[in-house]
C-alpha positions in Angstrom: 60.6 -159.7 252.0 60.5 -159.9 255.8 62.2 -158.6 259.0 64.8 -161.3 258.5 65.2 -160.5 254.7 64.9 -156.8 254.4 67.3 -156.0 251.6 67.8 -156.5 247.9 71.2 -157.0 246.4 71.2 -155.7 242.8 73.7 -156.4 240.1 73.8 -154.5 236.9 76.1 -155.1 234.0 76.2 -153.4 230.6 78.3 -153.2 227.5 78.7 -150.0 225.5 80.0 -150.9 222.0 80.2 -149.2 218.5 78.1 -150.9 215.9 79.9 -152.6 213.0 78.7 -149.8 210.7 80.3 -147.2 213.0 83.6 -149.2 213.1 83.6 -149.6 209.3 83.0 -145.9 208.8 85.9 -144.8 211.0 83.9 -143.5 213.9 86.2 -145.2 216.3 89.3 -143.5 214.9 87.6 -140.1 215.0 86.7 -140.7 218.7 90.3 -141.5 219.5 91.6 -138.5 217.6 89.2 -136.2 219.4 89.2 -137.9 222.8 90.3 -134.7 224.6 87.5 -132.7 223.0 84.4 -134.9 223.4 82.8 -137.2 226.0 80.5 -140.2 226.3 79.2 -141.2 229.7 77.2 -144.2 230.8 75.0 -144.5 233.9 72.8 -147.2 235.5 69.3 -146.5 236.7 67.2 -148.7 238.9 63.4 -148.4 239.7 60.5 -150.6 240.7 57.3 -151.8 239.0 54.8 -152.3 241.8 51.4 -153.9 241.5 49.6 -153.9 244.8 46.0 -154.8 244.0 44.4 -157.1 241.5 43.1 -155.0 238.6 45.0 -152.0 239.9 47.6 -149.7 238.3 51.3 -150.4 238.1 53.3 -147.9 240.2 56.6 -147.2 238.4 59.4 -145.5 240.4 60.8 -145.5 243.9 58.5 -145.0 246.9 60.5 -142.6 248.9 58.2 -143.1 251.9 59.8 -146.6 252.3 63.0 -144.8 253.2 65.4 -147.3 251.6 69.1 -147.0 252.3 71.3 -147.4 249.2 74.8 -148.7 249.6 77.2 -149.4 246.6 79.3 -152.4 247.3 81.5 -152.4 244.1 81.7 -150.6 240.7 84.0 -151.8 237.9 84.7 -151.0 234.3 87.0 -152.6 231.7 87.9 -152.1 228.1 86.4 -154.6 225.7 83.5 -157.1 226.0 83.9 -159.1 229.2 81.6 -162.1 229.4 82.2 -163.0 233.1 82.0 -160.9 236.2 84.2 -157.9 236.6 86.6 -158.1 239.5 89.6 -156.3 240.8 91.7 -158.7 238.8 90.2 -158.0 235.4 88.8 -154.4 235.7 89.4 -151.0 237.1 87.4 -149.9 240.2 85.3 -146.7 240.3 86.5 -144.6 243.3 84.5 -142.6 245.9 81.5 -144.9 245.6 79.3 -143.1 248.2 79.3 -140.0 245.9 78.1 -141.9 242.8 74.4 -142.5 243.8 71.6 -140.1 243.0 68.2 -140.8 244.6 64.8 -139.4 243.6 61.2 -140.4 243.6 61.6 -141.8 240.1 64.8 -143.8 240.2 68.1 -144.6 241.9 71.0 -143.6 239.6 74.4 -145.2 239.9 76.9 -143.0 238.1 80.5 -144.0 237.3 81.6 -140.6 235.9 84.1 -142.3 233.5 84.5 -140.7 230.1 84.4 -143.7 227.8 85.4 -142.1 224.5 89.0 -143.2 224.5 88.1 -146.8 225.2 85.3 -146.7 222.6 87.8 -145.3 220.1 90.4 -148.0 220.4 90.9 -151.7 220.7 87.6 -153.6 220.4 85.6 -150.3 220.5 83.7 -151.5 223.6 83.5 -151.0 227.4 82.0 -153.3 230.0 80.6 -151.8 233.2 79.2 -153.4 236.3 77.8 -152.2 239.6 76.6 -154.0 242.7 74.5 -152.3 245.4 72.1 -152.9 248.2 68.6 -151.5 248.8 68.1 -151.9 252.6 64.8 -151.3 254.4 63.7 -151.0 258.0 61.4 -153.9 258.7 58.3 -151.7 259.3 58.9 -149.9 256.0 58.9 -153.0 253.8 55.1 -153.0 253.2 55.4 -149.5 251.7 57.4 -150.7 248.7 56.5 -154.4 248.6 52.8 -155.3 248.7 51.2 -158.0 250.7 50.1 -161.2 249.0 49.4 -164.8 249.7 51.8 -166.9 247.6 49.4 -169.9 247.9 46.5 -167.9 246.3 46.7 -168.4 242.5 44.6 -165.3 241.9 47.3 -163.2 243.4 50.2 -164.4 241.2 50.7 -161.1 239.5 51.0 -159.1 242.8 54.4 -157.9 243.9 57.3 -155.6 242.9 59.7 -156.1 240.1 63.1 -154.5 239.7 63.7 -152.4 236.5 67.3 -151.6 235.3 68.4 -149.1 232.7 71.8 -148.5 231.1 71.9 -145.0 229.5 74.6 -143.0 227.6 74.9 -139.2 227.0 77.6 -136.6 226.4 77.5 -135.3 230.0 77.3 -137.0 233.4 74.3 -135.0 234.5 72.2 -135.6 231.4 72.7 -139.3 231.2 69.8 -140.2 233.4 67.4 -138.4 231.0 68.9 -139.7 227.8 66.7 -141.3 225.2 69.6 -143.7 224.3 69.2 -146.7 226.6 68.6 -150.4 227.1 66.0 -151.4 229.6 65.6 -154.8 231.3 62.9 -155.8 233.8 63.7 -158.6 236.2 60.8 -161.1 236.3 61.2 -161.9 240.0 58.4 -160.6 242.2 59.1 -159.3 245.7 56.4 -159.0 248.3 55.5 -159.4 252.0 53.2 -162.1 253.4 52.3 -160.2 256.6 50.8 -156.8 257.1 52.7 -154.7 259.5 50.5 -151.6 260.0 49.1 -149.9 263.1 45.6 -148.6 263.7 44.0 -145.8 265.7 40.5 -145.4 266.9 39.3 -142.1 268.6 36.0 -142.2 270.4 33.9 -140.3 272.9 33.2 -141.9 276.2 29.7 -143.3 276.4 27.1 -141.7 278.7 24.4 -144.3 278.9 22.8 -142.6 281.9 22.3 -139.4 280.1 18.7 -138.4 279.0 20.3 -136.9 275.9 21.6 -140.3 274.8 24.8 -142.3 275.2 26.7 -139.9 272.9 25.5 -136.8 274.6 29.1 -135.4 274.8 28.9 -134.8 271.0 26.0 -132.5 271.1 26.4 -129.2 273.0 23.3 -126.8 273.1 24.1 -123.4 274.5 20.3 -122.7 275.0 20.4 -125.4 277.7 24.0 -124.9 279.0 24.2 -121.1 278.7 27.8 -119.8 278.6 29.2 -122.7 280.7 32.0 -124.7 279.2 31.1 -128.4 278.7 33.4 -131.3 279.4 34.0 -133.8 276.7 35.7 -137.1 277.7 37.3 -139.0 274.9 39.8 -141.8 274.5 42.1 -143.2 271.7 43.1 -146.8 271.2 46.4 -147.2 269.3 47.0 -150.7 268.2 50.7 -151.3 267.2 50.9 -155.0 267.9 51.2 -155.8 264.2 54.4 -153.7 263.7 57.4 -156.0 263.3 59.8 -153.6 265.0 57.8 -150.9 266.9 59.7 -147.9 268.1 60.1 -147.0 271.8 58.2 -143.7 271.5 54.7 -142.8 270.3 53.9 -139.3 269.0 50.3 -137.9 269.1 49.2 -134.8 267.3 45.8 -133.0 267.7 44.2 -130.4 265.5 40.8 -128.8 265.3 38.7 -127.6 262.4 35.1 -126.9 261.6 32.6 -127.6 258.8 32.2 -124.0 257.7 35.9 -123.3 257.2 36.6 -126.8 255.9 37.6 -129.9 257.8 41.2 -130.7 258.0 42.2 -134.3 257.2 45.8 -135.1 258.3 48.0 -137.1 256.0 51.1 -139.2 256.8 53.8 -136.8 258.1 51.6 -133.7 257.7 49.0 -133.2 260.4 47.9 -129.9 258.8 47.9 -130.2 255.0 48.1 -127.1 252.8 46.7 -126.3 249.4 43.3 -126.1 247.8 40.5 -127.9 249.6 42.8 -128.7 252.5 40.5 -127.1 255.1 41.6 -124.7 257.8 43.1 -125.6 261.2 41.6 -123.4 264.0 43.3 -121.9 267.0 42.6 -124.7 269.5 42.6 -122.6 272.6 39.8 -120.4 271.2 37.5 -123.4 271.3 38.9 -125.9 273.7 40.2 -125.4 277.2 41.7 -127.6 280.0 42.8 -130.1 277.4 44.7 -133.0 278.9 46.1 -136.3 277.6 46.7 -139.0 280.1 49.1 -141.9 280.4 49.4 -144.7 282.9 49.4 -144.4 286.7 53.2 -144.8 286.8 53.4 -143.6 290.4 50.7 -146.0 291.6 48.9 -143.1 293.4 45.5 -144.0 292.0 45.4 -141.3 289.3 46.5 -141.5 285.7 49.5 -139.3 284.9 49.0 -136.3 282.7 51.4 -136.5 279.7 50.1 -133.3 278.0 48.5 -130.3 279.6 47.2 -127.4 277.5 47.7 -125.0 280.4 51.2 -126.1 281.4 54.5 -125.1 280.0 56.1 -127.2 277.2 58.1 -130.2 278.3 61.4 -131.5 277.0 62.7 -134.6 278.7 64.2 -138.0 277.9 60.8 -139.7 278.2 58.4 -137.0 277.0 58.4 -133.9 274.7 55.3 -131.6 274.3 54.8 -128.8 271.9 51.9 -126.3 271.7 51.3 -124.3 268.6 48.2 -122.3 268.0 46.7 -124.9 265.6 48.7 -128.1 266.6 49.4 -129.8 269.9 52.0 -132.5 269.9 53.2 -135.0 272.6 55.9 -137.6 272.0 56.1 -140.0 274.9 58.0 -143.2 275.9 55.4 -145.9 275.3 56.0 -147.5 278.7 54.3 -144.4 280.2 51.0 -145.1 278.4 48.1 -147.3 279.6 47.9 -150.6 277.8 44.9 -152.8 276.9 47.3 -155.6 275.8 50.8 -155.9 274.5 51.4 -152.9 272.1 47.8 -151.8 272.3 47.6 -148.5 274.1 44.5 -146.7 275.6 44.9 -142.9 275.8 42.3 -140.8 277.6 41.9 -137.3 276.3 39.7 -134.7 278.0 38.8 -131.1 277.3 36.1 -128.4 277.8 34.3 -127.0 274.8 33.7 -123.2 274.9 30.1 -122.2 274.0 27.5 -119.6 274.6 26.2 -116.4 273.0 28.5 -114.2 275.1 31.6 -115.7 273.5 30.2 -116.4 270.1 28.5 -113.1 269.5 31.5 -111.0 270.7 34.1 -112.8 268.7 32.3 -113.9 265.6 32.7 -117.6 266.2 30.2 -119.9 264.6 27.9 -122.6 265.9 28.9 -125.5 263.8 30.2 -129.0 263.6 33.8 -129.3 264.9 36.2 -132.0 264.0 38.9 -133.0 266.5 41.6 -134.9 264.6 44.2 -137.2 266.2 47.2 -138.9 264.6 49.7 -141.4 266.0 53.1 -142.8 264.9 56.1 -144.5 266.4 59.6 -143.1 266.6 62.9 -144.8 267.5 64.0 -142.0 269.9 62.8 -138.9 271.6 64.5 -136.7 269.0 64.3 -138.7 265.8 62.7 -137.0 262.8 61.9 -140.2 261.0 58.8 -142.0 262.0 57.8 -145.6 261.1 55.6 -145.3 258.0 53.4 -148.3 258.7 52.9 -147.0 262.2 51.1 -143.9 261.1 47.3 -143.9 261.8 44.6 -141.2 262.0 41.1 -140.9 263.3 38.7 -138.1 264.5 35.5 -137.3 266.3 33.0 -134.6 265.4 31.0 -132.6 268.0 28.2 -130.2 267.4 28.2 -126.8 269.1 24.7 -125.4 268.5 22.0 -123.2 269.8 18.7 -125.0 269.4 15.3 -124.4 270.9 14.3 -127.9 271.7 10.7 -126.9 272.4 10.1 -126.2 268.7 12.3 -129.1 267.4 10.9 -132.6 267.4 
């Protein structure tokens, strides 16, 4: 699978037929007699069998994060056993194809909604059905469903994704997908990618080699020495998107804050602030950080980097930049041409803020001296308003600073 070969065309064909015993016992005649009072429906199911790592577990199902688009090209059925392909000349077409697909994290279902009982009860007591459909992927989403492997490495022969097909029957359309009456076939072809189209993000503090407290002095704040003064922390992110096969035109950054005592927050793809047990607690950012700014390139050539996000300014909504400021989440989506670059599709993003500290604040509000985690995520989007981000573009990193009150005279 590749940017130039980003879809699978899937053909499924099945025959539903009465056994010879059923025919000899008159089941077919009974079916025809009661054709208006009973029903038998057939459905096709498609899923994948993915093996991404040697010695790993097989993943059975459909990876919804790959965001495949399913399109049914043709769907036919015909009375009897048809050995060749079904066409408009020898079969009837299923209508309203777009309404016949059901997608879930387990399978793609292709329903035909035809009650087969009359055809099973007459003639050869058999029905042949055939569907053709496409699974289409954005180039950057291919690696989510199809693992990377080297086809010339004999140790990786088993890696890849296989297509699994089911034909199932039941007495109702809705229950057919869960029916225990089925035939299953696994295609032995393996689908995979040979390149890795993922982005990376590193988030670092600016070095301070001239500081007597060490080159990472920004990360240690001691209110015994600083008093109640807020302390500047200069950081920067490097977002490397050069491996993406079709990077979007916009980059979205999200920033959250958490502490060790309440539980660190670890963002996940699409969810900067997870919920649930052991998910940590996102803090109100402005209670701990002030004057937070995120910088882009010097677009105006005035000698100063442009501010693309300002904690103290109003939210922005424009064609090139959108900012949002919740209590626990700051977000900026910006046209990537407005960012500083280290090289093609490698972006350098300065981020500065002041850390609030001191006994006056901490004693009066119940805040804690602790380790604090500033989390940053990045992902690409195709437009300023799109809700779908490129899955391989998602990346996450963090820094941890210490806000403490330490008597250095008694600590070696």
